[in-house]
N, C-alpha and C positions, 0 to 999 in steps of 0.2 A: 517206463520213461527213461530217456537217456540221462546219463550222468549230468549232462549240461543243464538239465532243468534245475538241478540243485547247485552245481558249482558255479554257474553264471548268474545265479540269483533270481531265476525266473519265478521261483516259488514265493518270493518276497513281492514281486511286481505284478503278477497276475491275479485278478480277483477270482472268487469262486466260480462265477459263470464263465470266465475265460478258461479256467482249467477244465471245466465240464465240456466246453466247446472244443478244446484241445483233444481231450479223450475221445469224444465222439467223432471228430474228424479222423483221428488216427484209427479208430475202429472201422469206420466206413472205408478208409483207405486200405486197410487190410482184408476186408471182406467184399470188396467190389468184384463183380463177376468178370470184368475185363481188366487184367493188370495194366494194360497200355492206356486205359482211360485215365485222364488227369483231373477231370472235373468231378467234384463230389456235391451231391445235393441231398440234403436231409429232408426226407418227407415228413410234413408236420404230423401226420398220424403215427408214423414210426417214432418220431421224437417223443410224442406223449405216451404212447402205449409201451414201447420197448425201453426207452431211456427214462421216461417219467419226469420230464421238466417242461416248463411253460415256454411259450413263445418269446416272452420278455427276457427270460433267462438266456435263451438260445442267442437272440439278437444282441443282447448286451455282451455276452461273451464272444460271440463271433466278430462283433465290430471291434472289440478290444484286440483280438488276435490280428485283424487286419490293420489296426492302427500301429501295432508293434512290428508289423512286417513278417509275421509268422504264417500268415495266410493271404491269399488274394481273392478278390471277388469280382466278377463281371456279370452284369445283367444280361439275360439271354431271353429273347422273345420265344414264346411257345406257341406254336400254331398247329392246330390239328388238321389233317387232310381235308375234312369236310367244312372247315371254316373259311369264310372269305377274308377275314382279317384276323390278326392275332388279338387275343383278348387277355392273355396271361403273360406274366413275366416271372422268370426264375432267377435267383441269384446263386449259381453254383460257385463252389470254392475250389481253390487249388491249394493243397496243403501237403507238406512234407515235414515229417517230424525232425528231420535233420536240420531244419531251419533254426532249431533251438541252439545248434552248435555255431552257426554263422552270424546269426543276428545277435544283438545286445539289447538288454532291457533298457527302455527309455526312462530314466529316473524322473520321478514326479515329486519334488520336495514337498509340495502342498499335501500330497496324499500321506506321506510319512508324518507330517506334523498333525494331520487330522487323526491318524491312527494312534499316535502318542497321547493326544488329548483324550480320546475315547478311553484308552487304557488307564490314564490317570483318574478319569471320572469313575471308572469301574471300582477303584479302591476306596 
């Protein structure tokens, strides 16, 4: 993780699923076969077997990264050569870890209040 993850306060603003999505996208970015390829798609089977988390966790985290401007997503129609019409759609992501340096977390005061209330209830 770049130092900006800590110094810019991302560790305070991103949820657990968002941090998981961030780490997965960075892993996919570093291990992609074509370094010039910008789109990243996380195969559901790979997500469950290799990374071990659910579809809900993935989409909650990925949506949060998109909302913070750390990643972008575009729907892409997938059509096999033997199909007359496309039946599937993918949402590949574009992600660069250096976005942590240029973007700033969007503060959500309601989230901080809820976290404080939960912490007080625990004691």
